VOBA-1610 file (N, C-alpha, C; in pm, whole numbers, padded with zeros to 5 digits, always signed):
BEGIN
Unk-02725+00782-01535Unk-02602+00801-01611Unk-02500+00876-01526Unk-02378+00825-01524Unk-02269+00886-01449Unk-02179+00960-01548Unk-02148+01086-01518Unk-02064+01167-01605Unk-01929+01189-01539Unk-01823+01157-01614Unk-01686+01170-01565Unk-01613+01277-01646Unk-01538+01363-01578Unk-01455+01464-01643Unk-01311+01414-01640Unk-01248+01409-01757Unk-01112+01357-01768Unk-01018+01468-01819Unk-00911+01493-01745Unk-00810+01590-01785Unk-00683+01514-01822Unk-00636+01536-01944Unk-00517+01465-01992Unk-00393+01554-01975Unk-00304+01511-01890Unk-00174+01576-01866Unk-00182+01727-01842Unk-00273+01773-01755Unk-00273+01916-01722Unk-00144+01950-01648Unk-00085+02065-01682Unk+00044+02102-01623Unk+00033+02209-01516Unk-00076+02283-01515Unk-00090+02397-01424Unk-00183+02360-01309Unk-00132+02351-01187Unk-00215+02312-01073Unk-00339+02400-01056Unk-00323+02530-01080Unk-00438+02621-01066Unk-00552+02584-01160Unk-00519+02538-01279Unk-00622+02496-01374Unk-00698+02374-01323Unk-00625+02281-01264Unk-00689+02160-01211Unk-00779+02196-01094Unk-00732+02285-01007Unk-00814+02328-00894Unk-00939+02401-00938Unk-00926+02490-01036Unk-01042+02563-01086Unk-01138+02469-01158Unk-01084+02368-01227Unk-01170+02270-01293Unk-01250+02191-01190Unk-01186+02154-01080Unk-01255+02081-00973Unk-01369+02166-00916Unk-01342+02295-00902Unk-01446+02385-00851Unk-01564+02392-00947Unk-01535+02399-01077Unk-01641+02404-01178Unk-01723+02276-01177Unk-01655+02162-01164Unk-01724+02033-01163Unk-01820+02024-01046Unk-01773+02061-00927Unk-01860+02053-00809Unk-01974+02154-00817Unk-01943+02275-00861Unk-02046+02380-00869Unk-02164+02338-00955Unk-02135+02262-01062Unk-02240+02219-01153Unk-02301+02084-01115Unk-02264+02033-00998Unk-02331+01914-00945Unk-02267+01781-00979Unk-02143+01782-01027Unk-02076+01658-01061Unk-01970+01623-00957Unk-01924+01499-00960Unk-01831+01455-00855Unk-01707+01384-00907Unk-01709+01339-01031Unk-01601+01252-01078Unk-01498+01325-01165Unk-01373+01322-01118Unk-01261+01378-01193Unk-01157+01268-01212Unk-01118+01248-01338Unk-01013+01152-01370Unk-00895+01227-01431Unk-00774+01190-01389Unk-00654+01261-01433Unk-00558+01163-01499Unk-00501+01208-01612Unk-00410+01123-01689Unk-00269+01180-01682Unk-00176+01099-01629Unk-00033+01130-01629Unk-00002+01269-01573Unk-00046+01294-01453Unk-00019+01422-01388Unk-00026+01408-01237Unk+00045+01496-01168Unk+00035+01508-01023Unk+00000+01652-00985Unk-00047+01727-01085Unk-00074+01869-01063Unk-00179+01892-00954Unk-00270+01796-00937Unk-00376+01813-00838Unk-00325+01805-00694Unk-00203+01755-00677Unk-00146+01742-00542Unk-00077+01869-00495Unk-00055+01962-00587Unk+00012+02087-00551Unk-00081+02176-00469Unk-00022+02254-00378Unk-00103+02339-00292Unk-00182+02442-00372Unk-00127+02485-00487Unk-00198+02583-00570Unk-00331+02529-00622Unk-00337+02400-00647Unk-00463+02339-00691Unk-00568+02350-00582Unk-00528+02325-00459Unk-00620+02336-00346Unk-00670+02477-00325Unk-00582+02576-00347Unk-00624+02715-00332Unk-00737+02749-00429Unk-00723+02706-00555Unk-00823+02740-00656Unk-00948+02653-00646Unk-00935+02535-00585Unk-01052+02447-00573Unk-01159+02510-00485Unk-01118+02581-00382Unk-01208+02659-00296Unk-01335+02582-00257Unk-01323+02502-00154Unk-01434+02422-00100Unk-01473+02305-00191Unk-01385+02273-00288Unk-01409+02158-00375Unk-01292+02060-00365Unk-01221+02067-00253Unk-01100+01986-00238Unk-01127+01836-00242Unk-01250+01795-00205Unk-01279+01652-00211Unk-01278+01600-00353Unk-01306+01687-00451Unk-01299+01645-00592Unk-01154+01610-00626Unk-01060+01693-00578Unk-00918+01666-00601Unk-00873+01542-00525Unk-00915+01531-00401Unk-00872+01420-00316Unk-00922+01285-00368Unk-01041+01286-00428Unk-01100+01162-00478Unk-01074+01138-00626Unk-00996+01226-00688Unk-00968+01210-00831Unk-00896+01079-00857Unk-00935+01010-00963Unk-00871+00886-01002Unk-00756+00916-01097Unk-00644+00848-01078Unk-00525+00871-01161Unk-00503+00753-01256Unk-00464+00787-01380Unk-00436+00687-01482Unk-00309+00725-01557Unk-00242+00625-01612Unk-00120+00653-01688Unk-00150+00700-01830Unk-00259+00649-01888Unk-00293+00684-02026Unk-00442+00711-02038Unk-00480+00781-02143Unk-00621+00805-02168Unk-00694+00674-02196Unk-00629+00583-02265Unk-00691+00454-02296Unk-00734+00382-02169Unk-00650+00390-02066Unk-00685+00327-01938Unk-00798+00402-01869Unk-00800+00533-01883Unk-00900+00616-01814Unk-01041+00595-01869Unk-01050+00550-01994Unk-01183+00534-02057Unk-01224+00388-02071Unk-01149+00300-02008Unk-01172+00156-02025Unk-01316+00115-01993Unk-01377+00176-01893Unk-01511+00136-01849Unk-01620+00232-01898Unk-01587+00322-01989Unk-01681+00424-02034Unk-01758+00378-02158Unk-01888+00407-02161Unk-01972+00366-02273Unk-01966+00464-02390Unk-01953+00593-02361Unk-01955+00694-02467Unk-01861+00807-02428Unk-01770+00843-02520Unk-01662+00935-02488Unk-01669+01059-02577Unk-01673+01175-02514Unk-01677+01303-02585Unk-01541+01370-02572Unk-01474+01391-02685Unk-01347+01462-02684Unk-01371+01610-02709Unk-01283+01694-02657Unk-01295+01838-02679Unk-01171+01888-02754Unk-01193+01986-02840Unk-01082+02042-02916Unk-01110+02188-02947Unk-01008+02270-02937Unk-01025+02413-02966Unk-01023+02441-03115Unk-00964+02349-03191Unk-00957+02368-03336Unk-00983+02236-03407Unk-01031+02246-03529Unk-01067+02127-03605Unk-00942+02053-03650Unk-00942+01923-03625Unk-00834+01837-03673Unk-00891+01745-03780Unk-00809+01699-03870Unk-00856+01615-03980Unk-00892+01475-03937Unk-00860+01440-03812Unk-00886+01304-03765Unk-01036+01275-03758Unk-01119+01375-03740Unk-01264+01357-03737Unk-01331+01445-03843Unk-01429+01389-03912Unk-01504+01465-04011Unk-01604+01559-03944Unk-01671+01508-03843Unk-01778+01584-03778Unk-01732+01640-03644Unk-01753+01769-03628Unk-01730+01834-03499Unk-01863+01894-03455Unk-01897+01874-03328Unk-02025+01919-03279Unk-02007+02038-03186Unk-02083+02145-03208Unk-02073+02260-03117Unk-02119+02218-02978Unk-02062+02278-02878Unk-02087+02239-02739Unk-02235+02238-02704Unk-02312+02334-02758Unk-02453+02343-02719Unk-02539+02233-02782Unk-02480+02149-02867Unk-02556+02041-02932Unk-02537+01906-02863Unk-02442+01894-02772Unk-02410+01761-02721Unk-02521+01703-02634Unk-02594+01787-02563Unk-02703+01733-02480Unk-02809+01665-02565Unk-02833+01720-02681Unk-02931+01662-02773Unk-02886+01522-02817Unk-02757+01506-02845Unk-02705+01376-02884Unk-02712+01277-02768Unk-02681+01325-02648Unk-02684+01238-02530Unk-02826+01191-02501Unk-02921+01283-02506Unk-03060+01247-02475Unk-03117+01150-02577Unk-03071+01159-02703Unk-03119+01067-02806Unk-03077+00924-02776Unk-02969+00909-02701Unk-02921+00776-02668Unk-02999+00712-02553Unk-03073+00794-02481Unk-03161+00744-02373Unk-03084+00648-02281Unk-03131+00523-02271Unk-03070+00428-02177Unk-02958+00345-02240Unk-02911+00382-02359Unk-02808+00303-02425Unk-02668+00331-02370Unk-02654+00434-02287Unk-02525+00460-02222Unk-02546+00478-02072Unk-02452+00427-01995Unk-02459+00435-01850Unk-02348+00523-01794Unk-02229+00514-01855Unk-02115+00596-01814Unk-02068+00681-01931Unk-02063+00811-01909Unk-02021+00906-02012Unk-01899+00981-01963Unk-01805+01007-02054Unk-01687+01085-02017Unk-01668+01199-02114Unk-01625+01313-02063Unk-01585+01425-02147Unk-01438+01452-02120Unk-01359+01458-02228Unk-01214+01457-02217Unk-01154+01591-02261Unk-01065+01644-02179Unk-00998+01771-02207Unk-00848+01746-02220Unk-00786+01817-02315Unk-00644+01797-02341Unk-00554+01894-02267Unk-00430+01894-02307Unk-00326+01975-02244Unk-00349+02125-02267Unk-00301+02206-02175Unk-00321+02351-02186Unk-00265+02407-02317Unk-00148+02361-02355Unk-00081+02419-02472Unk-00120+02354-02604Unk-00141+02224-02602Unk-00158+02152-02729Unk-00286+02071-02741Unk-00367+02064-02636Unk-00492+01989-02643Unk-00470+01838-02652Unk-00566+01770-02712Unk-00557+01625-02730Unk-00485+01594-02860Unk-00399+01493-02857Unk-00332+01449-02979Unk-00430+01376-03070Unk-00394+01360-03196Unk-00482+01292-03291Unk-00513+01149-03248Unk-00413+01078-03194Unk-00439+00941-03151Unk-00534+00936-03032Unk-00535+01041-02951Unk-00628+01049-02838Unk-00768+01085-02885Unk-00777+01173-02984Unk-00908+01208-03040Unk-00973+01086-03105Unk-00892+00997-03161Unk-00946+00876-03223Unk-01010+00783-03120Unk-00970+00796-02995Unk-01029+00713-02890Unk-01167+00764-02849Unk-01200+00886-02890Unk-01329+00947-02854Unk-01436+00913-02956Unk-01559+00900-02910Unk-01670+00867-02999Unk-01715+00986-03081Unk-01715+01104-03021Unk-01742+01227-03095Unk-01645+01334-03045Unk-01632+01441-03124Unk-01547+01554-03083Unk-01631+01680-03086Unk-01613+01763-02985Unk-01692+01886-02973Unk-01600+02005-02948Unk-01649+02123-02979Unk-01572+02245-02953Unk-01669+02356-02914Unk-01616+02457-02848Unk-01697+02572-02808Unk-01688+02678-02918Unk-01800+02713-02981Unk-01795+02818-03084Unk-01752+02951-03020Unk-01655+03017-03083Unk-01605+03143-03029Unk-01610+03253-03135Unk-01630+03374-03091Unk-01634+03488-03182Unk-01495+03519-03238Unk-01393+03495-03157Unk-01255+03517-03201Unk-01173+03393-03173Unk-01070+03369-03253Unk-00985+03251-03233Unk-00877+03276-03129Unk-00852+03402-03097Unk-00751+03434-02996Unk-00796+03557-02918Unk-00790+03555-02787Unk-00743+03445-02704Unk-00847+03334-02693Unk-00802+03212-02678Unk-00894+03100-02664Unk-00926+03077-02516Unk-01022+02990-02490Unk-01055+02954-02352Unk-00942+02873-02292Unk-00912+02895-02164Unk-00814+02808-02102Unk-00883+02681-02051Unk-00805+02588-01998Unk-00857+02458-01957Unk-00972+02470-01858Unk-00952+02546-01752Unk-01055+02557-01648Unk-01183+02620-01702Unk-01168+02719-01790Unk-01286+02783-01850Unk-01363+02683-01936Unk-01290+02603-02011Unk-01355+02502-02095Unk-01432+02402-02011Unk-01372+02357-01902Unk-01441+02264-01812Unk-01568+02328-01757Unk-01561+02455-01722Unk-01677+02525-01669Unk-01789+02531-01772Unk-01756+02562-01897Unk-01857+02570-02004Unk-01927+02435-02019Unk-01850+02328-02029Unk-01911+02197-02051Unk-01983+02146-01927Unk-01932+02176-01809Unk-02001+02135-01686Unk-02138+02202-01678Unk-02143+02329-01716Unk-02272+02399-01715Unk-02367+02338-01817Unk-02318+02312-01937Unk-02403+02254-02042Unk-02456+02118-01998Unk-02368+02033-01948Unk-02409+01898-01908Unk-02501+01901-01787Unk-02491+02004-01705Unk-02579+02014-01588Unk-02724+02038-01629Unk-02746+02078-01754Unk-02881+02102-01802Unk-02952+01974-01847Unk-02878+01865-01853Unk-02938+01738-01894Unk-03047+01696-01795Unk-03155+01647-01847Unk-03262+01594-01762Unk-03252+01442-01765Unk-03182+01388-01669Unk-03170+01244-01663Unk-03188+01197-01520Unk-03225+01071-01508Unk-03248+01012-01377Unk-03149+00899-01359Unk-03090+00890-01242Unk-02999+00779-01214Unk-03074+00647-01234Unk-03011+00557-01311Unk-03075+00430-01342Unk-03045+00325-01236Unk-03137+00232-01225Unk-03111+00115-01143Unk-02996+00036-01204Unk-02900-00014-01124Unk-02787-00089-01178Unk-02827-00208-01264Unk-02947-00261-01240Unk-02991-00377-01317Unk-03036-00339-01458Unk-03058-00210-01483Unk-03107-00166-01613Unk-02989-00147-01708Unk-02939-00258-01763Unk-02819-00251-01845Unk-02841-00304-01988Unk-02959-00351-02019Unk-02984-00414-02148Unk-02952-00322-02265Unk-03004-00200-02264Unk-02985-00111-02376Unk-02839-00068-02391Unk-02771-00050-02279Unk-02628-00017-02283Unk-02551-00131-02348Unk-02586-00253-02315Unk-02520-00369-02375Unk-02547-00372-02525Unk-02667-00332-02566Unk-02700-00331-02709Unk-02611-00235-02786Unk-02580-00121-02729Unk-02493-00025-02796Unk-02354-00083-02814Unk-02303-00149-02711Unk-02170-00211-02720Unk-02171-00328-02820Unk-02281-00403-02823Unk-02294-00512-02919Unk-02296-00457-03061Unk-02366-00344-03080Unk-02374-00283-03213Unk-02234-00244-03262Unk-02155-00184-03175Unk-02019-00145-03214Unk-01937-00268-03254Unk-01950-00374-03174Unk-01874-00495-03202Unk-01919-00561-03333Unk-02051-00572-03353Unk-02104-00632-03475Unk-02064-00554-03599Unk-02068-00420-03589Unk-02032-00336-03703Unk-01887-00359-03742Unk-01799-00364-03643Unk-01656-00389-03670Unk-01637-00525-03737Unk-01710-00626-03689Unk-01698-00761-03747Unk-01745-00763-03892Unk-01858-00698-03919Unk-01913-00697-04055Unk-01821-00621-04150Unk-01771-00507-04107Unk-01679-00429-04192Unk-01555-00510-04225Unk-01505-00585-04126Unk-01389-00671-04149Unk-01423-00782-04248Unk-01541-00845-04230Unk-01580-00957-04315Unk-01601-00917-04460Unk-01643-00792-04483Unk-01666-00750-04622Unk-01548-00672-04680Unk-01436-00671-04606Unk-01313-00623-04665Unk-01268-00482-04635Unk-01330-00416-04537Unk-01286-00280-04502Unk-01182-00288-04390Unk-01066-00229-04415Unk-00960-00229-04315Unk-00980-00117-04213Unk-00927-00138-04093Unk-00946-00042-03985Unk-00888+00095-04016Unk-00785+00099-04097Unk-00722+00228-04127Unk-00779+00295-04252Unk-00884+00236-04310Unk-00945+00297-04428Unk-01037+00412-04387Unk-01052+00508-04477Unk-01133+00627-04447Unk-01279+00589-04425Unk-01333+00498-04505Unk-01475+00463-04494Unk-01503+00387-04363Unk-01409+00302-04320Unk-01425+00231-04193Unk-01438+00331-04078Unk-01345+00424-04073Unk-01348+00524-03965Unk-01469+00613-03974Unk-01511+00644-04096Unk-01628+00730-04113Unk-01755+00660-04065Unk-01769+00532-04098Unk-01886+00455-04054Unk-01890+00446-03902Unk-01777+00418-03840Unk-01773+00407-03695Unk-01802+00542-03630Unk-01755+00649-03691Unk-01780+00783-03638Unk-01929+00816-03640Unk-01996+00783-03751Unk-02139+00812-03761Unk-02221+00720-03670Unk-02170+00601-03648Unk-02238+00506-03559Unk-02252+00562-03419Unk-02153+00640-03375Unk-02149+00689-03239Unk-02259+00789-03205Unk-02325+00847-03307Unk-02428+00947-03278Unk-02571+00892-03296Unk-02583+00762-03320Unk-02716+00703-03336Unk-02796+00711-03206Unk-02925+00736-03219Unk-03014+00734-03105Unk-03057+00593-03071Unk-03128+00577-02960Unk-03165+00445-02910Unk-03250+00367-03011Unk-03348+00433-03075Unk-03433+00365-03172Unk-03354+00315-03291Unk-03262+00397-03340Unk-03179+00358-03454Unk-03084+00245-03419Unk-03039+00243-03294Unk-02951+00134-03250Unk-03024+00001-03260Unk-03148-00003-03214Unk-03227-00127-03221Unk-03249-00168-03366Unk-03281-00071-03452Unk-03308-00100-03593Unk-03184-00156-03662Unk-03071-00091-03641Unk-02949-00133-03708Unk-02901-00269-03656Unk-02924-00295-03529Unk-02887-00427-03475Unk-02963-00538-03546Unk-03091-00516-03572Unk-03172-00616-03642Unk-03119-00640-03783Unk-03082-00531-03850Unk-03030-00542-03986Unk-02896-00615-03986Unk-02811-00579-03892Unk-02679-00642-03887Unk-02688-00791-03854Unk-02786-00828-03774Unk-02805-00970-03743Unk-02836-01047-03872Unk-02920-00990-03956Unk-02955-01054-04083Unk-02834-01061-04176Unk-02756-00956-04178Unk-02636-00951-04263Unk-02538-01061-04221Unk-02518-01075-04089Unk-02426-01178-04042Unk-02475-01318-04074Unk-02606-01339-04068Unk-02663-01468-04105Unk-02635-01499-04252Unk-02653-01398-04337Unk-02628-01416-04481Unk-02481-01445-04508Unk-02392-01374-04439Unk-02249-01395-04460Unk-02206-01536-04416Unk-02268-01586-04310Unk-02235-01720-04261Unk-02283-01828-04358Unk-02395-01803-04426Unk-02455-01902-04516Unk-02393-01902-04654Unk-02301-01810-04679Unk-02238-01805-04813Unk-02135-01916-04828
//
């Protein structure tokens, strides 16, 4: 499994440099940047401190949608609860969710928002789950680089082995499940902007590998019945 760190429109070069340092320190290599050139500033290099290759190799995208195009499972981060998602997961619980998915995901991304305002609601909707760091006080909050460090440390505790590129069957099953669920919800009359549609898709994102296989079998039967009506 490959883990990508995505920063959306960071404005402070020092934060990007410190984030790169945190990423490398915890054993990761991939940084993706959305609509920013902050990593090119000399201040970013100063704070990166022997992690400049993370900045130099960072991939640039115009939008978050483009940055996650090839990602199987997307974790959004937020300092405060927004109404766009019903479930928010504390940071220390995300490894448990990831491990439950086993081989059903190959590329994972964790997304961080702007220093001042975080991720917008439309950006949070692009994420499969949303997580936050539990804090004793609401102010002062963690800054961007500190948040990246917390999550990089947590994700570094995952016990996973790089998979052979040919081992893609289970990952395909997860994507098929998402597609089948959307088709079935449409066929039985649930609109994409309805609360229950979004709630079902949100809960779908936390299913483990065994449940994915089970639900796929059920959905196959449902589609057969709908076709025969």
